[in-house]
C-alpha positions as CSV (number, residue, x, y, z in Angstrom):
1,M,197.4,50.2,40.6
2,T,194.0,50.0,42.6
3,R,190.8,48.9,41.0
4,R,187.2,50.2,41.3
5,T,184.0,48.1,40.9
6,S,180.4,49.6,40.6
7,P,178.1,49.2,43.0
8,S,176.5,45.9,41.9
9,A,172.7,46.3,40.8
10,S,171.0,45.1,43.8
11,A,172.6,47.9,46.2
12,L,171.2,49.9,42.8
13,R,167.7,49.1,43.5
14,R,168.1,48.8,47.1
15,T,169.2,52.5,47.3
16,A,166.8,53.3,44.0
17,G,163.6,51.2,45.9
18,L,164.9,53.6,49.4
19,F,164.3,57.2,47.5
20,A,160.9,55.7,46.5
21,G,160.2,55.2,49.6
22,L,160.6,58.3,51.3
23,A,159.1,60.0,48.3
24,L,156.3,58.4,48.4
25,G,155.9,58.8,52.4
26,L,156.7,62.8,51.4
27,A,154.1,63.5,49.3
28,V,151.8,61.5,51.9
29,L,152.8,63.9,54.2
30,T,152.7,66.7,52.1
31,G,149.9,65.7,49.2
32,C,146.8,66.6,52.2
33,N,145.9,70.3,53.0
34,S,142.7,72.0,54.7
35,E,140.8,74.8,56.0
36,G,138.5,74.4,58.2
37,A,138.8,70.4,58.8
38,S,141.5,68.3,59.5
39,T,142.8,64.9,57.7
40,D,143.8,61.5,58.5
41,C,145.0,60.4,56.0
42,G,147.3,56.8,54.7
43,V,148.5,56.0,51.2
44,D,145.4,55.1,49.5
45,A,142.8,56.7,52.0
46,C,141.7,59.7,54.1
47,T,138.9,60.5,57.1
48,V,138.5,64.3,56.4
49,T,136.9,65.4,59.6
50,F,134.8,69.2,58.4
51,N,133.8,71.3,61.2
52,R,130.4,72.5,60.8
53,G,129.6,76.7,60.5
54,V,132.7,77.2,58.8
55,D,133.8,77.3,54.9
56,A,135.3,73.8,55.4
57,R,137.3,72.1,52.7
58,A,140.1,70.3,51.9
59,S,143.2,68.5,49.3
60,V,143.4,65.1,49.4
61,L,144.0,61.9,47.4
62,G,144.9,64.8,44.8
63,V,140.7,66.2,44.6
64,E,139.2,68.4,46.5
65,A,136.6,67.8,49.3
66,K,134.1,70.4,50.3
67,L,131.2,70.4,52.9
68,V,128.3,71.8,51.1
69,G,125.4,71.7,53.9
70,V,124.1,69.3,57.1
71,D,120.6,68.4,56.8
72,N,120.3,66.2,60.0
73,D,122.5,62.8,58.8
74,M,122.2,63.6,56.2
75,A,125.4,65.9,54.3
76,T,125.5,67.3,50.7
77,I,130.1,67.4,49.9
78,E,131.6,68.2,46.8
79,V,134.7,66.0,46.2
80,A,136.9,66.6,42.6
81,G,133.9,69.1,41.8
82,E,131.0,66.5,42.1
83,R,128.1,67.6,44.4
84,L,127.3,63.9,46.4
85,T,124.7,63.9,49.0
86,L,125.5,61.2,51.3
87,T,123.9,60.2,54.6
88,V,125.3,57.8,57.5
89,G,125.3,54.4,56.9
90,Q,125.2,54.4,53.0
91,Q,126.9,52.3,50.4
92,A,129.7,54.3,49.2
93,T,129.4,56.5,46.7
94,E,132.2,55.9,43.6
95,V,133.2,60.1,42.4
96,G,136.7,59.7,40.1
97,G,138.0,56.8,40.9
98,L,137.6,57.1,44.5
99,S,135.2,55.8,47.0
100,V,133.6,58.1,49.2
101,V,131.7,57.4,53.0
102,L,129.7,59.7,55.4
103,E,131.4,57.9,58.5
104,S,129.6,60.3,61.2
105,V,127.3,63.5,61.3
106,T,127.3,64.9,65.1
107,D,126.6,68.8,66.1
108,D,130.5,69.9,65.6
109,T,131.8,68.0,62.7
110,I,131.0,65.8,59.2
111,A,133.5,62.9,59.0
112,V,133.7,61.6,55.8
113,R,135.9,58.8,54.6
114,I,137.7,59.0,51.0
115,A,139.6,55.9,49.4
116,R,141.1,54.9,46.6
117,N,139.1,52.2,44.6
């Protein structure tokens, strides 16, 4: 008679950890989408580069970010339903458990970093 042994607890933990890591990686890759913008996301932060002159928006970290307007080195964006007017070099603004920083304003693009607190 052959005796079968069940997988060890450590093997089960390793397998569960592998699947959790794959799920997290997939969530990071599929959790961002945009229109009129590009995104560069990590686990806890994204840089959104909005194109000027178009209806630019992006969905990152579970919230929508939308470019509302630009005036010189200031940009008005909407993040998680709240309107923010930010200046390049200003300290991070907190909204909905996220910190938001205006990184740059050029003739063509506006770059904003959105990170979890």
